[in-house]
C-alpha positions as CSV (number, residue, x, y, z in Angstrom):
1,X,0.0,0.0,0.0
2,X,1.4,3.4,-1.0
3,X,1.9,6.0,1.7
4,X,-0.9,8.6,2.0
5,X,-0.3,11.9,0.3
6,X,1.0,14.6,2.6
7,X,-0.5,18.1,3.0
8,X,-0.2,21.0,5.5
9,X,-2.8,23.2,7.1
10,X,-2.9,26.4,9.2
11,X,-5.7,28.7,10.5
12,X,-3.8,31.7,11.7
13,X,-6.2,34.6,11.1
14,X,-8.0,34.7,14.4
15,X,-5.2,33.3,16.7
16,X,-5.5,36.3,19.0
17,X,-4.9,34.4,22.3
18,X,-3.1,31.2,23.4
19,X,-6.5,29.6,24.1
20,X,-7.8,30.4,20.7
21,X,-4.6,29.1,19.0
22,X,-5.1,25.8,20.8
23,X,-8.7,25.7,19.7
24,X,-7.9,26.4,16.1
25,X,-5.2,23.7,16.2
26,X,-7.8,21.3,17.8
27,X,-10.2,21.9,14.9
28,X,-7.5,21.1,12.4
29,X,-6.5,18.0,14.4
30,X,-10.1,16.7,14.2
31,X,-10.2,17.4,10.4
32,X,-6.9,15.6,10.0
33,X,-8.2,12.6,11.9
34,X,-11.2,12.4,9.6
35,X,-9.2,12.7,6.5
36,X,-6.8,10.0,7.7
37,X,-9.7,7.6,8.0
38,X,-11.3,8.4,4.7
39,X,-11.5,5.9,1.7
40,X,-8.5,7.7,0.2
41,X,-6.6,8.7,3.3
42,X,-4.2,11.7,3.3
43,X,-1.8,12.9,6.0
44,X,-2.5,16.4,7.1
45,X,0.1,18.2,9.3
46,X,-0.8,21.4,11.3
47,X,2.0,23.9,10.8
48,X,2.9,27.5,11.7
49,X,3.1,29.7,8.6
50,X,5.7,32.0,10.1
51,X,5.7,35.5,11.5
52,X,4.6,38.6,9.6
53,X,2.5,39.3,6.5
54,X,5.3,38.3,4.1
55,X,5.5,34.8,5.5
56,X,1.7,34.4,5.5
57,X,1.4,35.5,1.9
58,X,4.1,33.0,0.9
59,X,2.4,30.2,2.9
60,X,-1.0,30.8,1.1
61,X,0.8,30.2,-2.2
62,X,2.3,26.8,-1.3
63,X,1.0,24.0,-3.4
64,X,0.7,21.6,-0.5
65,X,-1.8,23.7,1.5
66,X,-4.9,21.7,2.0
67,X,-6.7,24.1,4.4
68,X,-6.0,27.7,5.5
69,X,-7.7,31.0,5.8
70,X,-7.0,34.2,4.1
71,X,-8.3,37.8,3.8
72,X,-10.6,38.7,1.0
73,X,-8.5,41.6,-0.2
74,X,-5.3,39.7,-1.1
75,X,-7.6,37.0,-2.5
76,X,-8.9,39.3,-5.2
77,X,-5.6,41.1,-5.7
78,X,-3.5,38.1,-6.9
79,X,-4.0,35.2,-4.6
80,X,-7.0,33.8,-6.4
81,X,-4.8,32.4,-9.1
82,X,-3.0,30.2,-6.6
83,X,-5.9,28.9,-4.5
84,X,-9.5,27.6,-4.6
85,X,-12.2,28.3,-2.0
86,X,-13.3,25.7,0.5
87,X,-16.0,28.1,1.8
88,X,-16.7,31.1,3.9
89,X,-17.2,30.7,7.6
90,X,-20.2,32.3,9.4
91,X,-19.2,33.7,12.8
92,X,-21.3,34.6,15.8
93,X,-20.1,38.1,16.5
94,X,-21.5,41.6,16.7
95,X,-21.0,43.1,13.2
96,X,-21.5,39.8,11.4
97,X,-24.5,39.3,9.1
98,X,-24.6,35.6,8.2
99,X,-21.2,34.9,6.4
100,X,-20.6,38.6,5.9
101,X,-18.6,40.8,8.3
102,X,-17.8,44.4,9.0
103,X,-15.0,46.5,10.6
104,X,-15.7,48.4,13.8
105,X,-14.4,52.0,13.7
106,X,-12.8,52.5,17.1
107,X,-11.6,55.6,19.0
108,X,-10.8,56.6,22.6
109,X,-13.9,56.9,24.7
110,X,-12.6,60.0,26.7
111,X,-11.4,62.3,24.0
112,X,-12.1,60.6,20.7
113,X,-14.2,61.9,17.9
114,X,-18.0,61.3,17.7
115,X,-18.2,60.4,14.0
116,X,-15.9,59.4,11.2
117,X,-16.2,62.8,9.7
118,X,-14.8,64.2,12.9
119,X,-11.7,62.1,12.3
120,X,-10.4,64.4,9.6
121,X,-6.8,65.6,10.4
122,X,-6.3,62.9,13.0
123,X,-4.0,59.9,13.1
124,X,-5.1,56.5,11.9
125,X,-3.8,53.0,12.9
126,X,-3.9,50.2,10.3
127,X,-2.9,46.6,10.8
128,X,-1.5,46.1,7.3
129,X,-1.6,47.6,3.8
130,X,-3.1,44.3,2.4
131,X,-5.9,44.0,4.9
132,X,-9.5,44.5,3.9
133,X,-10.8,45.0,7.4
134,X,-8.1,47.4,8.5
135,X,-7.3,49.3,5.3
136,X,-9.6,48.6,2.3
137,X,-12.9,48.9,4.2
138,X,-11.8,52.0,6.0
139,X,-10.4,53.6,2.8
140,X,-13.8,53.0,1.2
141,X,-15.6,54.6,4.1
142,X,-13.3,57.6,4.2
143,X,-13.1,58.2,0.5
144,X,-16.3,60.5,0.2
145,X,-14.8,62.6,3.0
146,X,-11.3,63.0,1.7
147,X,-10.0,66.2,0.0
148,X,-7.2,66.1,-2.6
149,X,-6.5,62.5,-1.8
150,X,-6.0,63.0,2.0
151,X,-8.1,62.7,5.1
152,X,-5.9,61.7,8.0
153,X,-2.8,63.6,9.2
154,X,-0.7,60.4,9.6
155,X,-1.0,56.7,9.1
156,X,0.6,54.2,11.6
157,X,1.0,50.6,10.3
158,X,1.0,48.4,13.4
159,X,1.2,44.8,12.2
160,X,-2.1,43.5,13.8
161,X,-5.5,44.5,14.9
162,X,-4.6,44.1,18.5
163,X,-1.6,46.5,18.0
164,X,-4.0,49.0,16.3
165,X,-6.3,48.9,19.3
166,X,-3.2,49.5,21.6
167,X,-2.1,52.4,19.4
168,X,-5.4,54.1,19.8
169,X,-5.7,53.4,23.5
170,X,-2.2,54.6,24.2
171,X,-2.5,57.8,22.1
172,X,-0.2,56.8,19.3
173,X,-3.2,57.0,16.9
174,X,-6.8,58.3,17.2
175,X,-8.8,55.9,15.1
176,X,-8.6,52.4,13.7
177,X,-10.9,49.9,11.8
178,X,-11.0,46.5,13.5
179,X,-12.3,43.2,12.1
180,X,-15.5,42.6,14.1
181,X,-14.6,39.0,14.7
182,X,-11.2,39.9,16.1
183,X,-13.0,42.5,18.2
184,X,-15.4,39.9,19.6
185,X,-12.5,37.6,20.5
186,X,-10.7,40.5,22.2
187,X,-13.7,41.4,24.3
188,X,-13.9,37.8,25.4
189,X,-10.3,36.9,25.9
190,X,-8.5,40.2,26.7
191,X,-11.1,42.9,27.7
192,X,-8.4,45.1,29.1
193,X,-7.3,46.0,25.5
194,X,-10.7,47.6,25.0
195,X,-10.8,49.7,28.1
196,X,-11.1,53.3,27.3
197,X,-12.2,52.6,23.7
198,X,-15.6,53.0,22.0
199,X,-17.1,52.3,18.6
200,X,-18.3,55.2,16.4
201,X,-19.3,53.3,13.3
202,X,-18.8,50.3,11.0
203,X,-17.8,49.6,7.5
204,X,-19.8,48.0,4.7
205,X,-20.6,44.3,5.2
206,X,-18.8,41.9,2.8
207,X,-18.0,38.2,2.7
208,X,-15.8,37.1,5.6
209,X,-12.3,35.6,5.5
210,X,-12.5,32.5,3.3
211,X,-11.1,29.1,3.9
212,X,-8.8,28.1,1.0
213,X,-6.8,25.2,-0.5
214,X,-4.1,25.0,-3.1
215,X,-5.2,24.8,-6.7
216,X,-3.3,21.5,-6.8
217,X,-6.0,19.9,-4.6
218,X,-8.3,17.7,-6.6
219,X,-12.1,18.0,-6.5
220,X,-12.6,14.8,-4.6
221,X,-10.2,15.7,-1.9
222,X,-11.6,19.3,-1.7
223,X,-15.1,17.8,-1.2
224,X,-13.7,15.6,1.6
225,X,-12.1,18.6,3.3
226,X,-15.5,20.4,3.2
227,X,-17.3,17.3,4.5
228,X,-14.7,16.9,7.3
229,X,-14.9,20.5,8.3
230,X,-18.7,20.6,8.4
231,X,-18.8,17.3,10.4
232,X,-16.5,18.8,13.0
233,X,-18.7,21.8,13.3
234,X,-21.7,19.6,13.9
235,X,-20.0,17.2,16.4
236,X,-18.2,19.5,18.8
237,X,-20.6,22.3,19.8
238,X,-18.3,23.5,22.6
239,X,-15.3,23.9,20.4
240,X,-17.4,25.7,17.8
241,X,-18.9,28.0,20.4
242,X,-15.4,29.0,21.6
243,X,-14.4,29.6,18.0
244,X,-17.7,31.4,17.3
245,X,-18.1,29.3,14.2
246,X,-21.7,28.7,13.2
247,X,-21.5,27.4,9.6
248,X,-19.6,27.0,6.4
249,X,-21.2,28.8,3.4
250,X,-20.3,27.7,-0.2
251,X,-18.4,30.5,-1.9
252,X,-16.6,31.5,-5.1
253,X,-14.2,34.2,-5.9
254,X,-17.1,36.2,-7.4
255,X,-18.4,36.6,-3.8
256,X,-15.3,38.7,-3.1
257,X,-15.7,41.1,-5.9
258,X,-17.2,43.7,-3.6
259,X,-13.8,44.0,-2.0
260,X,-12.4,45.1,-5.4
261,X,-15.4,47.3,-6.0
262,X,-14.8,49.1,-2.8
263,X,-11.2,49.7,-3.8
264,X,-12.3,51.0,-7.2
265,X,-14.8,53.3,-5.7
266,X,-12.2,54.9,-3.5
267,X,-9.8,55.2,-6.4
268,X,-12.5,57.0,-8.5
269,X,-12.8,59.5,-5.7
270,X,-9.1,60.1,-5.9
271,X,-8.4,58.4,-2.6
272,X,-6.0,55.6,-3.5
273,X,-4.2,55.3,-0.2
274,X,-5.2,55.4,3.5
275,X,-3.8,58.7,4.5
């Protein structure tokens, strides 16, 4: 009997606490166990994609990725040629509408602005230039308010949503757009990070962060991954509750075209960069 084909998996996007990291790993371990027992077994290893956005983007393009999760913005800006969609998760979090999600616009409670319009001339924190929730969604919201391609006085790139929250709380920045699922996890696992902050708005709802697989994955194996993931969601209610996972919704790249449309709308208004 030939050895089972070997694949890798990582679900790094919402690993905002050690407990959540363990739970995401537990979900992948359950999926790996099911795939190992299937009629055409495969060996699935849970790996760490590496630190930083560059390592993550490189990992998503590996041809041995059987299951991971990406952001919709890089998906429609080049990644779609390297991956196929497993589906879009539906999360139980304030700001989520079915499988769609929003970004919460956060400021300091004590001295922060009351509206997004009032943020003109202030400092913005952004997790990453390739983030939909932290950059693209906020750029789209700000574009009608910008003048001569500018709205904020300064942009601070922080590396993560948690660091953006800290930048606002500590006075390094005045406003940030935070993925609503990340915000829900932060409220639950590290409420101190939200002390002294409040929400003044939210961005347009779009399809949430999709689960992906390499284009090298055949259709039969891709179907098995979907079945294994859905079975795990049904069978371990406690784990799913901790991960706030409700369902897996079928999805195609076309479901993520609104991300590109939001970018295009900002560009047409002359607001190409979050600044």
